[in-house]
Structure formats: structure tokens, C-alpha cells
C-alpha positions in Angstrom: 162.2 22.3 4.0 163.1 21.6 7.6 166.6 19.2 8.3 165.6 15.7 9.1 168.7 14.9 11.5 167.9 11.1 11.4 166.8 10.5 7.9 167.4 7.8 6.0 170.1 8.4 2.5 168.6 8.1 -0.5 172.3 7.2 -2.2 175.6 6.4 -0.8 178.3 6.0 -2.8 179.8 2.0 -2.7 183.7 1.5 -2.0 184.6 0.4 -5.9 182.4 3.7 -6.8 185.0 6.0 -3.4 187.8 4.2 -4.8 187.2 5.6 -9.0 186.7 9.1 -7.9 189.1 12.0 -8.6 188.6 13.2 -5.6 189.9 10.5 -3.9 193.2 10.0 -6.1 193.4 13.9 -5.2 193.1 13.4 -1.5 196.1 10.8 -1.9 197.9 12.9 -4.1 197.8 16.5 -2.0 196.3 16.1 0.9 198.5 17.7 3.5 198.3 15.9 7.2 196.8 12.7 5.4 197.1 10.0 8.1 196.6 6.4 7.9 192.9 7.0 8.9 189.5 7.6 7.3 190.0 11.2 5.8 186.7 12.9 6.0 185.2 15.4 3.2 184.9 17.7 5.9 188.4 17.7 7.2 189.3 18.0 3.5 187.1 21.0 3.3 188.6 22.7 5.7 192.2 22.4 4.7 190.8 23.5 1.6 189.9 27.3 2.9 192.2 27.1 5.7 195.0 26.6 3.3 194.4 28.5 -0.1 198.0 28.5 -1.2 198.3 24.9 -0.7 194.8 23.9 -2.1 194.9 26.1 -5.3 198.4 25.3 -5.9 197.5 21.6 -6.2 194.6 22.0 -8.3 196.9 23.6 -10.7 199.1 20.6 -10.1 196.6 17.9 -11.0 195.0 20.0 -14.0 198.4 19.8 -15.2 198.2 23.2 -15.8 200.4 25.3 -18.7 202.1 28.4 -18.2 204.8 30.0 -20.6 206.2 31.7 -17.1 206.3 30.8 -13.1 204.0 32.3 -11.1 205.5 34.6 -8.0 202.8 33.4 -5.5 199.9 31.7 -5.4 197.7 34.4 -3.5 199.5 38.0 -2.7 196.6 39.8 -1.4 193.6 37.9 0.0 191.4 41.2 0.6 187.7 41.0 -1.3 187.1 42.5 -3.7 190.7 42.4 -5.2 192.4 39.4 -4.4 195.5 38.9 -6.4 195.9 35.5 -7.6 199.0 33.2 -9.6 200.8 36.9 -10.3 203.5 36.2 -13.4 201.4 33.3 -15.0 200.9 33.4 -19.0 198.3 31.0 -19.9 195.5 30.8 -22.4 191.9 28.8 -21.4 191.7 27.4 -24.8 195.1 26.4 -25.4 194.0 23.8 -22.5 190.6 22.9 -23.5 192.3 21.9 -26.7 194.8 19.9 -25.7 193.7 16.6 -25.7 195.5 14.4 -28.5 193.1 11.0 -28.0 190.9 10.5 -30.9 188.6 7.9 -28.6 186.0 9.8 -28.4 184.6 12.7 -29.8 184.8 16.2 -28.8 181.2 17.3 -29.1 177.9 16.2 -29.9 175.8 18.1 -31.2 171.7 17.5 -31.6 168.4 19.5 -31.9 164.8 18.8 -31.4 164.3 18.1 -35.3 166.5 14.8 -34.7 169.5 16.1 -36.8 172.7 14.9 -34.9 176.3 15.0 -35.4 179.7 14.7 -33.8 183.5 16.9 -33.7 186.5 15.2 -33.3 189.1 16.5 -31.0 191.4 17.2 -34.3 188.5 18.4 -36.2 187.4 20.8 -33.5 191.4 22.0 -33.5 191.2 22.8 -37.1 188.1 25.0 -37.0 189.0 27.1 -34.1 192.5 27.6 -35.9 191.1 28.7 -38.9 188.2 30.9 -37.3 190.8 31.7 -35.0 192.6 33.3 -38.1 189.5 34.8 -40.0 188.8 36.5 -36.8 192.4 38.2 -36.8 192.0 39.3 -40.7 188.9 40.9 -39.4 190.8 42.6 -36.6 190.3 41.2 -33.8 193.4 41.1 -31.4 193.8 41.0 -28.1 191.5 42.7 -25.7 189.1 43.4 -28.3 185.2 42.2 -27.3 183.7 39.6 -29.6 179.8 39.2 -28.9 177.8 36.4 -30.4 173.4 36.2 -30.6 173.8 32.4 -31.3 172.2 28.9 -30.0 173.9 25.9 -28.5 175.3 25.1 -31.7 179.0 23.6 -32.2 179.7 27.0 -33.9 178.9 28.8 -30.8 181.8 26.4 -29.0 184.2 27.4 -31.6 183.6 31.0 -32.1 184.3 31.2 -28.3 187.7 29.1 -28.5 189.1 30.9 -31.5 188.3 34.2 -29.4 189.8 33.5 -26.5 192.6 32.1 -28.7 193.6 34.9 -29.6 193.5 36.9 -26.1 189.6 38.9 -27.0 186.9 38.6 -24.3 183.9 36.8 -25.4 179.9 37.5 -24.5 177.0 35.4 -25.9 173.2 35.8 -25.6 171.1 33.6 -26.9 168.7 34.2 -29.9 165.5 34.2 -27.9 166.7 37.2 -26.2 164.9 40.4 -27.6 167.1 42.8 -29.4 166.3 45.6 -26.6 167.9 43.1 -24.0 171.0 42.4 -26.6 171.3 46.2 -27.0 171.6 46.4 -23.2 174.3 44.3 -22.6 176.1 44.1 -26.2 176.3 47.9 -25.9 178.2 48.4 -22.8 181.1 46.0 -24.0 181.6 47.8 -27.5 182.4 44.6 -29.5 184.0 44.4 -32.8 182.7 41.2 -34.3 179.2 39.6 -33.8 178.5 36.3 -34.4 174.9 35.8 -35.2 172.1 33.2 -35.7 169.1 34.5 -37.8 166.8 31.7 -37.1 166.8 29.2 -34.3 163.9 26.7 -33.2 162.2 25.7 -29.7 159.0 23.8 -29.2 158.6 22.5 -32.9 158.7 26.1 -34.1 161.3 28.1 -36.2 161.8 31.9 -35.2 163.2 34.1 -37.6 165.6 36.2 -35.9 166.8 38.4 -38.9 165.4 41.5 -38.2 166.8 41.1 -34.6 170.0 40.4 -35.5 169.6 44.1 -37.9 168.6 46.0 -34.9 171.6 44.2 -32.7 174.0 45.7 -35.4 172.4 49.2 -36.0 173.5 49.6 -32.5 176.8 48.8 -32.1 178.7 51.3 -33.6 182.3 49.6 -33.1 181.3 46.6 -35.0 183.7 45.8 -37.5 181.9 42.8 -39.2 179.5 40.0 -38.8 179.8 36.3 -39.0 176.6 34.8 -40.0 176.0 31.1 -38.5 174.0 28.4 -38.6 171.9 30.8 -41.0 169.7 29.9 -44.0 168.9 33.2 -45.0 171.2 36.6 -45.0 169.8 39.8 -43.7 170.0 43.1 -45.4 171.5 46.5 -45.0 174.0 44.7 -42.5 177.7 45.8 -42.5 180.7 43.7 -43.6 179.5 39.7 -43.2 181.0 36.4 -43.3 179.6 33.4 -43.8 180.1 30.7 -41.4 181.7 28.2 -44.3 184.3 30.7 -44.7 185.2 31.4 -41.4 186.5 27.6 -40.8 187.7 26.7 -44.5 191.1 27.2 -43.5 193.9 24.7 -42.5 195.6 27.5 -40.4 197.9 27.0 -37.5 196.3 26.8 -33.7 198.4 29.3 -31.8 197.2 30.6 -28.7 197.9 34.1 -27.1 199.7 33.5 -23.1 198.1 36.1 -21.4 198.3 36.9 -17.4 196.1 34.7 -15.5 193.4 37.7 -14.3 193.3 38.4 -18.2 189.7 38.9 -19.0 188.7 35.9 -20.5 184.9 36.3 -20.8 181.8 38.7 -20.0 178.8 37.1 -18.5 175.1 39.5 -17.1 173.7 39.4 -14.2 169.7 38.6 -14.0 169.3 42.4 -14.0 166.6 42.9 -12.3 167.2 45.9 -11.8 168.9 48.8 -14.2 171.4 47.5 -16.8 172.3 43.7 -16.3 175.7 44.0 -14.9 178.3 42.5 -17.3 180.7 40.8 -15.3 184.5 39.8 -15.6 185.8 37.0 -15.1 189.8 35.7 -16.2 191.4 33.4 -18.0 193.4 31.8 -15.0 190.2 32.2 -12.2 188.2 30.4 -14.8 190.7 27.8 -15.6 191.2 26.8 -12.4 187.9 26.6 -11.0 186.3 24.6 -13.8 189.4 22.5 -13.0 187.8 21.9 -9.7 184.6 21.9 -9.7 184.6 19.8 -12.9 186.5 17.1 -11.9 186.4 17.1 -8.1 182.7 18.1 -7.4 181.4 16.3 -11.0 183.7 13.8 -11.2 184.6 14.3 -14.5 186.9 12.2 -17.1 187.8 11.8 -20.5 185.6 9.1 -21.0 182.6 10.4 -19.8 179.7 12.2 -22.0 178.8 15.9 -20.1 175.1 17.4 -21.0 173.7 20.1 -19.2 170.4 21.8 -20.7 171.2 25.1 -21.2 171.3 28.1 -23.6 174.4 30.1 -24.7 172.6 33.2 -22.2 173.4 31.5 -19.2 176.0 30.3 -17.5 175.8 27.3 -17.2 176.7 27.5 -21.2 179.9 28.3 -20.0 180.3 25.5 -17.4 179.6 22.7 -19.6 182.1 23.8 -22.5 184.7 23.7 -19.9 184.3 20.1 -19.8 186.8 20.3 -22.9 189.4 20.8 -19.8 189.1 17.3 -19.0 189.2 15.8 -22.8 185.6 14.5 -21.6 183.1 14.6 -25.2 180.1 17.3 -24.3 176.7 17.3 -25.5 175.4 20.5 -27.0 171.4 20.4 -28.1 169.5 23.2 -29.5 165.8 23.0 -28.3 163.1 22.6 -26.2 163.4 20.5 -22.6 160.3 19.0 -23.1 159.1 19.2 -26.8 157.9 16.6 -28.2 156.9 15.8 -24.6 158.9 15.9 -21.5 160.8 12.4 -21.9 163.1 15.0 -24.6 166.1 15.1 -22.2 165.7 11.2 -21.1 165.8 9.9 -24.7 168.6 12.1 -25.2 170.7 10.7 -22.4 169.9 7.3 -23.8 170.4 7.7 -27.1 173.8 9.7 -26.9 174.8 7.8 -24.2 175.0 10.6 -21.7 177.1 9.7 -18.1 176.3 13.2 -16.3 172.9 14.6 -17.6 171.9 18.2 -15.7 169.0 20.6 -15.8 167.0 22.4 -13.9 165.3 22.0 -10.3 162.1 23.2 -12.7 162.4 20.9 -15.3 162.8 17.8 -12.6 159.9 19.3 -10.9 157.7 19.3 -13.9 158.7 15.5 -15.1 157.4 14.5 -11.6 154.3 16.0 -11.8 153.9 15.1 -15.5 154.0 11.5 -14.2 156.4 10.0 -16.6 158.9 7.1 -15.0 162.2 6.9 -17.2 163.4 4.3 -15.9 160.5 2.0 -17.3 160.6 4.2 -20.5 164.1 3.9 -21.4 167.4 2.3 -21.3 169.7 4.8 -19.2 172.5 2.3 -18.8 175.3 4.9 -19.2 173.6 7.4 -16.7 175.4 7.6 -13.7 175.2 11.4 -12.3 172.0 13.6 -12.3 172.6 17.3 -11.8 170.3 19.9 -10.2 170.4 23.8 -10.2 169.0 26.9 -10.9 166.4 26.6 -7.7 166.2 24.7 -4.9 165.3 20.8 -5.8 162.7 19.7 -3.2 162.8 16.2 -1.6 159.9 15.0 -3.1 161.3 15.8 -6.8 165.1 14.4 -5.0 163.0 10.9 -4.0 161.7 11.0 -7.7 165.0 11.0 -8.7 165.6 7.6 -7.1 161.9 5.9 -8.1 161.2 7.0 -11.6 164.4 7.3 -12.8 167.7 5.1 -11.6 167.8 3.4 -7.8 171.7 3.5 -8.5 172.4 6.9 -9.4 174.0 9.9 -8.2 172.3 13.4 -7.8 174.1 16.1 -7.3 172.6 19.5 -6.8 174.8 22.3 -6.7 173.8 25.9 -6.1 176.2 29.2 -6.9 175.6 32.4 -9.7 176.1 33.4 -12.4 178.8 35.8 -10.5 181.3 33.3 -9.9 180.4 30.8 -12.9 180.6 27.9 -10.6 179.2 26.6 -7.7 179.6 27.8 -3.8 177.8 24.5 -2.8 177.4 21.2 -4.7 177.8 17.2 -4.8 180.7 14.9 -3.9 181.1 11.6 -5.3 181.9 10.3 -2.0 179.3 11.3 0.0 175.7 10.2 0.7 172.8 11.8 -0.6 169.6 13.2 1.5 166.4 14.2 0.4 166.5 18.0 -0.5 170.4 18.6 0.7 173.0 19.7 -1.1 175.7 17.1 -0.4 178.7 19.9 0.8 180.3 23.0 0.1 182.9 23.2 -2.4 186.3 23.0 -2.1 188.2 25.9 -2.1 184.3 28.3 -1.1 184.7 29.5 2.4 180.9 28.9 2.5 179.2 30.6 5.9 175.4 31.1 7.1 175.7 34.6 8.6 173.0 35.5 11.1 171.9 39.3 11.3 174.7 39.9 13.5 177.5 38.7 11.0 178.1 35.5 13.0 178.5 32.1 11.3 176.2 29.6 12.3 175.1 25.9 12.2 171.8 24.3 11.9 170.4 27.7 11.4 169.3 29.4 8.6 171.3 32.2 7.3 172.9 34.9 4.6 174.9 32.8 2.6 178.4 34.6 2.6 182.0 33.4 1.1 184.2 34.7 3.8 187.8 34.3 1.7 188.5 34.5 -1.8 187.7 32.3 -4.9 189.8 32.9 -8.5 187.0 33.1 -10.5 185.4 35.8 -8.8 184.3 38.8 -10.9 187.6 40.6 -11.9 185.8 44.0 -12.2 182.5 44.9 -13.9 183.1 46.2 -17.2 182.5 50.1 -16.9 182.5 50.2 -13.1 185.6 52.3 -12.8 186.1 52.9 -9.4 184.6 49.5 -8.9 181.9 51.3 -6.5 179.2 48.8 -8.9 181.1 45.8 -7.5 181.2 46.8 -3.9 177.7 47.5 -3.5 176.9 44.3 -5.4 178.6 42.2 -3.0 180.6 43.5 -0.5 177.8 46.5 1.0 176.2 44.2 4.0 179.3 42.7 5.6 182.2 44.4 4.4 185.1 42.5 3.2 182.8 39.3 2.9 180.7 38.2 -0.4 177.1 38.2 0.5 175.4 36.3 -1.8 171.6 36.9 -1.4 170.8 33.4 -0.8 169.4 32.1 2.5 171.4 28.7 3.1 171.4 26.4 6.8 174.6 24.2 6.7 173.2 21.3 9.0 175.0 19.5 11.3 176.4 16.7 9.1 177.7 19.2 6.8 175.4 19.2 3.5 173.6 22.3 2.6 169.9 23.3 2.1 169.0 26.6 -0.1 166.0 28.6 1.1 165.6 31.0 -1.8 166.8 34.5 -1.8 167.2 36.5 1.1 165.7 39.4 -0.4 162.4 37.4 -0.2 162.2 36.6 2.9 158.9 36.1 5.1 158.9 37.5 8.6 156.4 36.6 11.0 156.5 37.2 15.0 160.3 37.6 14.6 160.6 34.1 12.5 162.1 34.3 9.6 161.4 31.6 6.5 162.3 31.3 2.8 159.6 31.5 0.2 161.0 28.1 -0.8 158.8 26.4 2.4 155.9 27.3 1.0 156.7 26.2 -2.4 157.9 22.7 -1.1 154.4 22.0 0.9 152.1 23.8 -2.0 153.7 22.6 -5.3 153.8 18.8 -3.5 150.0 19.4 -3.9 148.6 17.1 -7.3 146.1 20.0 -8.0 149.3 22.7 -8.1 151.3 23.3 -10.8 153.2 26.0 -9.6 153.3 29.2 -7.2 154.9 32.1 -6.1 155.0 34.1 -2.8 155.3 37.6 -1.9 154.8 39.2 1.4 153.9 42.7 1.5 154.7 45.0 4.4 151.8 47.7 4.5 152.5 51.4 6.8 150.7 50.8 10.1 149.8 47.6 9.2 150.7 43.7 9.3 152.5 42.3 6.2 150.0 40.9 3.8 151.3 37.4 2.5 150.1 36.6 -1.2 150.4 33.6 -3.1 149.9 33.3 -6.6 148.4 29.8 -7.8 148.8 28.2 -11.4 146.4 25.1 -11.2 147.1 21.6 -12.7 145.8 21.4 -16.1 141.9 20.2 -15.6 141.7 22.4 -12.2 140.6 25.6 -11.1 141.7 27.4 -8.7 137.8 27.5 -6.7 137.5 28.1 -2.8 138.2 24.4 -1.9 141.1 24.6 -3.6 141.9 27.6 -2.0 141.4 25.9 1.6 143.1 22.8 1.0 146.1 25.1 0.3 145.7 27.1 3.5 145.3 24.1 5.4 148.3 22.6 3.7 150.8 25.5 4.7 149.4 25.7 7.7 150.0 21.6 8.7 153.3 21.9 7.0 154.8 24.9 7.9 152.9 27.2 10.8 149.4 28.6 11.0 151.3 32.2 11.1 152.4 31.8 7.3 149.2 30.5 5.8 148.5 32.8 2.8 146.3 36.1 3.5 145.2 35.7 -0.5 145.2 32.7 -2.8 145.4 34.0 -6.2 145.1 32.0 -9.9 147.3 32.8 -12.3 148.1 31.5 -15.5 152.1 31.1 -14.8 155.2 32.4 -12.4 157.8 34.8 -14.2 161.2 33.3 -13.6 164.9 34.5 -14.4 166.3 33.2 -17.6 167.8 30.4 -15.4 164.7 29.4 -14.0 164.6 31.5 -10.6 160.9 32.8 -9.3 160.6 36.8 -10.0 159.9 37.2 -6.2 161.3 40.7 -5.5 160.0 42.2 -9.0 156.6 41.1 -8.3 156.5 42.3 -4.6 157.5 45.3 -5.6 155.3 45.9 -8.6 152.4 45.2 -6.0 153.8 47.8 -4.0 153.1 50.5 -6.9 156.9 50.5 -8.3 157.2 51.3 -12.5 157.7 47.9 -13.9 159.6 49.6 -16.6 162.1 50.8 -14.3 162.3 47.6 -11.9 162.9 44.5 -14.4 165.2 44.2 -17.2 162.6 42.3 -20.2 166.3 40.1 -21.1 166.2 39.0 -17.8 162.6 37.2 -17.8 162.5 34.0 -19.7 158.5 35.0 -20.7 158.4 38.7 -20.2 154.8 38.5 -21.3 153.9 36.6 -17.9 155.6 39.6 -15.7 152.7 41.5 -17.0 150.0 39.5 -15.9 150.9 40.8 -13.0 151.2 44.5 -13.9 147.9 44.6 -14.6 146.9 42.0 -11.9 148.0 44.7 -9.1 145.9 47.7 -10.9 143.0 45.8 -10.4 143.6 44.6 -6.7 144.3 48.1 -6.0 147.0 46.8 -3.9 149.2 49.5 -4.7 147.4 51.9 -3.4 146.9 50.3 -0.1 150.5 50.0 0.3 
């Protein structure tokens, strides 16, 4: 995915588009040092990271943040970890999410793959949150308590979250496709007082019964005082105190908010957790509020007139990101089901029928659409759609071009890359910049993103470690249960002390765009030259004969490393010797002969995390003899069975004994 300096952009915003952008108004109102000359995005970005106090004060003002007391300073301690933001401020995330008083559009549109749809207006949403908050209060929930949820992406999830955090309680959720052991590993760490649970969910045209899983989860959580049954057709037996959802929202209670300090815990998210127990990441009311006001308004350009959709489950940070669209008075669209049911056109059909203006999904899903040969521009009327977001893994140049040839030519493609750790993007879209194939438009405002060499020096035009050199408000307050902060420091600050190392390879190009090259701990190195695995994926997955692939580079003591490429052939194709030869030739031609795979092995699927990232490092360690049970948290894997195939394959190949 080498940078093409003279490549033509796929799309450029016209003057009217730029003038309507929230970012333009923000710059005109708050950028200090503006002149009559045209101001470049890069100039504004540099101001935002070199003047953190000024920038975040401007975000506070433009976002209309409500606080019952004045903050003393924007940033009183800039160390990482440990930065102190907006001390003295007292606010509540839920209060900001429910402050819209317009009746011109719904707050929530919800639908599922069965075709059932519905809307919830702003007045009704506030009523339901008030009633649910009162019910939680009667169940004994108070500030600092944890409310956990095992729930689908349905309105009950949003209402429950807003109700809990309105009280100053701490929210945490898993989607019901998680197995009971995975949920137990997460929720036992945080000791919730109330569980909100779905006893079934639907995916791919099938209904999955979860009553037994709910029973197991409840039995594993001795701190639970009640279970709220949401989206349930049947009540599980053997539970402690239960409350039906209809009773949770039946009241006409007054909507109240517990204003809390800026750094009061808002919710707990979980890392991918490929080793050990998942990290419980605690993020704060103020940090998330400010960061999401910034990224959704300035980088996703959301307005009250928009309908914002991102395909996600409640187990991925993109659900939290989606729900924060309410902060801007934007209508959010919830979908419960598979993105490929009944066919690959599913999300495009959703966008057409619901009038979605900004549609977000994963790079893997967009690539699947391209490989399926669909052409939404010919089959759907996507009149309202103006933006497409992509995340989860690097978006290839080929898929970027497909968006403009097969979906819509006048469309803003906003690829983003960030992490659960900060619940936002480090690099992402800008409504005032052009779009180039395979490149992310910019470094996000307020995010001091650099590419570091092995020596810890910032580099441009070279691949380096993605680092953050200055604090961001949404960085974790701490990891739950990490009393001395050691796990937090080891997770992000061990390689470059005082600098956040995210674990991705990134290139910051000469034009200021960014290219993500995959995880830095899955590097391939030959003769001193490193590449990210995504370069191999770009070459191989462009072949029509290949559906998917994953590469691992095995170190062998006393011998050269061995590059194994696992390939999922396209439907109807076999991985025969001719195709293997074509794959090797493709890598030699597109990248370099030094990176041609030593072995090409056919597999039924590629294991991925819940947010779509390929599990390169666990596969590598399996083939180096690691114990799979100690290596990977099953709850981090979208399809745990897919990883079992590699365990058996490593035994058959005898690779572990050779290494």
C-alpha cells in the first residue's frame, strides 16, 4: 500500500460543501491566529495539538457544555498517564445526550433483519430514560454502582445506558452473541449491581436462545441485586429478583441528572483481550463528552438534520460512538441483525429505506460487498447518503475506488482508525479535505499523532509506530482493578515512557494523510526491512480467486524466518498448485520477492476479533507452540471455532515442534 505522491484524489469537496461544514464554522469562530489568507487543515491541526488549552476550551464552548460549576483550568497536569482535565467542572453525559427539544425528527430509528421498524421521538426518549432511572434507583443503584448489560443493539440498550449514567452509575455492555464464560470474565471484574439482559437475539435469519447463558451469567455475579429482562419473549428460571422491561419504563417520573466531576467514570469498555482477562477500560463523563462532541461534529460533520448509522453490536466501542450522535441532536439508527442478511445489499437497503445520511461499517464488510460484485448505485436510491465511514482494519485502495464506482461518485469516504482504549479515532475524516485511495484523510484535531522510528524519533513519509505524544481527554482514567496503575502503564507506555504507543504501523504522508499498515506486533521483516501484513493482504486479496487471507512470520532459532500465508479461496475455487504459484507471483510483483510466502495453506476462514481485526499474533504464537487456552480470550474472537482449526493445523504440520 505504498504512498502514491502524484495520485489524483477520488473525491474533493466543493466550495459549498466546505462552507456548510461544522469544521469551517469552528475554525472561523475559534481558531486563534487566523488571517485573511486561506487556512490549511494542517495549520489548524498543529494549533490544536500545540495549544491544548485553547483548543479544548473552544470545543467546550462550541459544544455548549453545561456545568454546574466553573472549571479552574483546562489542563492542570499534562503527564501521561495521569493528565488532569477541567478540574472543578460538574456535568453529566446523559444530560447532554437528552438536551434536544426539537420535534422535527426522531431521536432513534430502530430496525431488525426481520423487517420490524420503529421510531422514538425525543420527548418519548426522555420519558423512558426518566422512568428507567427511577426504576434503577428503586433497585438500589446509586452513583458509582455498575449497571451491566447483555443486550442486543435495540432501543432498550440506549435507554438503559442513559438511565444508568444519569444517576452517576457506571455502564458496561456485552452483546448476546458472547458466550457466558466471556461475559463472566468481563463482568466479574466490575461487580455490577443490576444486569439488563436479552434472552434471545436474531442473526443471519436464525433466532438464538440465550436463557441458559443469562442464568449462567447471573449465577456468576454474586453482587447482582436484580435482573432486568429486555427484549425477552420468555423468562429464564432460577433468577434472583427480576424486572420486566415494560415495568421499567411505565412511569411518568421526572428526568433528573446527577452532575459529577469531569473525571467521574462513565462506562467500562474492554480490550480485545487476546491474552489474559480482557482489560476493563474506564472512561470518564467529561472526557468522552468532549471527545465525541469534537469527533462527531468536526470529523463526521454530523448535524441535527442527519441520520447517523454505524453497523455495530453493543460489544464494540462503535456502539458507544454511534449513541453519542444524540449529543448533537442527530437521529441515530440502530440495526439488530447481520449486515449480510438476506444478502450483501442489506446495509445499502437500510440506508435507502431509512434515509441514512452517514453510513458506517467495517472495511471487511465493504470489501465483501466489492467481491460480491454488487453495485448499489444501480439497485438503490441513495439520495440522502452523503458519507460512508470505514473502520476495523485498513481499507484497501481497491475498495476505496469501488465506493466511487459502485456506490456513489459524489460521496465523502471517511475512513477512521483509533481504538477501544480511547473510544474514538486518532486519524480520520475531514469534510474539507480530498479523499485519496487507501489513505485516511488526516490526523484528528487535538490528537498529537506521530509515526515513531525504532529510536523514538518522529518520521514523515516512512512507516513507524503510531504514538500519541500529548494527552487526550478520552484516554482511560484507569483500568478497573489496576490499583497501582502498573497494568495501564505496561499496556500503553512501556515502549516509549510518557508516550502512548498504540500498537499500529502508520505512515504520515507528505500531504498529511495517513496510511495504517496493521498491527506493529505482526510485522514481517526481511533483510532489515519491515512491512506491515496489510501490504500482503492488499496484493493477495485483490485477486478474484481469493476471498480472505492472514499472514504470520515465524522466527526459527538458528534459521531464517518462515512466512506462512493462510488463504480462503473464493467460492467455487480450490487452492491448487496453479493458484499457489499465482499468489506467490503476485506478492513478488506487487511487493518484493523477499516477501513471497514460504508456504501457502488453504483454510476455511480467517479468525478475527469482534471488531474485525485479523488475529495474526495469536495465530503466530499458536504455530510457535503456545498454549491456546492461555493465549486467547474466547470472548475476543468473533467466531472461536475458526481459531480451533489453526490449533489442529499446527499440530498436523508439526510447526510448533520445529520452532
